[in-house]
C-alpha positions in Angstrom: -48.7 25.2 -74.4 -45.7 27.4 -74.9 -45.1 30.5 -72.8 -45.2 33.9 -74.3 -41.9 35.6 -75.1 -41.1 39.1 -73.9 -42.2 40.9 -77.1 -45.5 39.0 -77.1 -46.2 40.1 -73.5 -45.4 43.7 -74.5 -47.7 43.6 -77.5 -50.5 42.2 -75.4 -50.3 45.1 -73.0 -50.1 47.7 -75.8 -53.2 46.2 -77.5 -55.1 47.0 -74.2 -54.3 50.7 -74.2 -57.7 52.3 -74.9 -58.3 54.7 -77.7 -57.7 58.3 -76.5 -55.2 57.2 -73.8 -51.4 56.7 -73.6 -49.1 54.7 -71.5 -45.4 55.2 -70.7 -42.7 52.7 -71.7 -42.1 52.0 -68.0 -45.8 51.4 -67.4 -46.0 48.9 -70.3 -42.9 47.2 -69.0 -44.4 46.8 -65.6 -47.7 45.5 -66.9 -45.8 43.1 -69.2 -44.0 41.6 -66.2 -40.8 43.5 -65.5 -40.5 47.2 -64.7 -36.9 47.1 -65.9 -38.0 46.4 -69.5 -38.7 50.0 -70.5 -35.9 49.9 -73.1 -37.1 46.5 -74.3 -40.5 48.0 -74.8 -38.9 50.6 -77.1 -37.1 47.9 -79.1 -40.3 45.8 -79.4 -42.4 48.7 -80.6 -39.7 49.7 -83.1 -40.1 46.2 -84.8 -43.9 46.0 -84.3 -45.1 43.3 -86.7 -48.7 44.6 -86.8 -48.9 48.4 -86.6 -52.6 48.2 -87.4 -53.4 45.9 -84.5 -50.7 46.9 -82.0 -51.1 50.7 -81.4 -47.5 51.5 -80.6 -48.2 55.2 -81.2 -50.0 55.2 -77.8 -46.8 54.7 -75.9 -44.8 57.8 -74.8 -41.9 58.4 -72.5 -42.2 59.0 -68.8 -42.6 62.8 -69.4 -45.3 62.3 -72.0 -43.0 63.1 -74.9 -43.6 61.5 -78.3 -40.8 59.5 -79.9 -38.5 61.2 -82.4 -37.7 57.8 -83.7 -41.3 56.6 -84.1 -40.8 53.7 -86.5 -44.0 54.2 -88.5 -43.7 57.8 -89.9 -41.8 59.8 -87.3 -42.9 62.1 -84.5 -45.4 63.9 -86.8 -47.2 60.7 -87.6 -47.4 59.7 -83.9 -48.8 63.1 -83.2 -51.5 62.9 -86.0 -52.6 59.4 -84.8 -53.0 60.5 -81.2 -54.8 63.7 -82.2 -57.2 61.7 -84.3 -58.1 59.9 -81.1 -58.7 63.2 -79.2 -55.4 63.3 -77.4 -54.0 66.9 -77.2 -50.4 67.1 -78.1 -48.5 70.3 -77.3 -44.8 70.7 -78.2 -44.6 67.0 -79.0 -45.8 66.2 -75.5 -48.9 64.7 -74.0 -50.2 65.7 -70.5 -50.0 62.4 -68.6 -52.3 63.6 -65.8 -55.0 63.9 -68.4 -54.4 61.2 -70.9 -52.4 58.4 -69.2 -54.1 55.0 -69.1 -55.0 54.3 -65.4 -54.2 50.6 -65.4 -51.5 49.6 -62.8 -49.8 46.5 -61.6 -50.5 45.4 -58.0 
């Protein structure tokens, strides 16, 4: 059996983010196996091969900001997708204390 590549690990984590929650790039990186992969998470999400199955719009920066470079329709599309799940977006920012997914690496 072959081992998963970095992007596959990232996509597996992003698939786990529950509806109505967000995760940060750094959080996804840590859960995928390396807390230094935050930038790599951004690259992986930008080339997401399955936007319907891999909800990359649920990933925000460490301050809760939406991505200006959201690959699948821009910041407004990311905002609409999150709001459709009940996530409040104010000034292109999500309150992490309220909406961040509470899965952590131990």
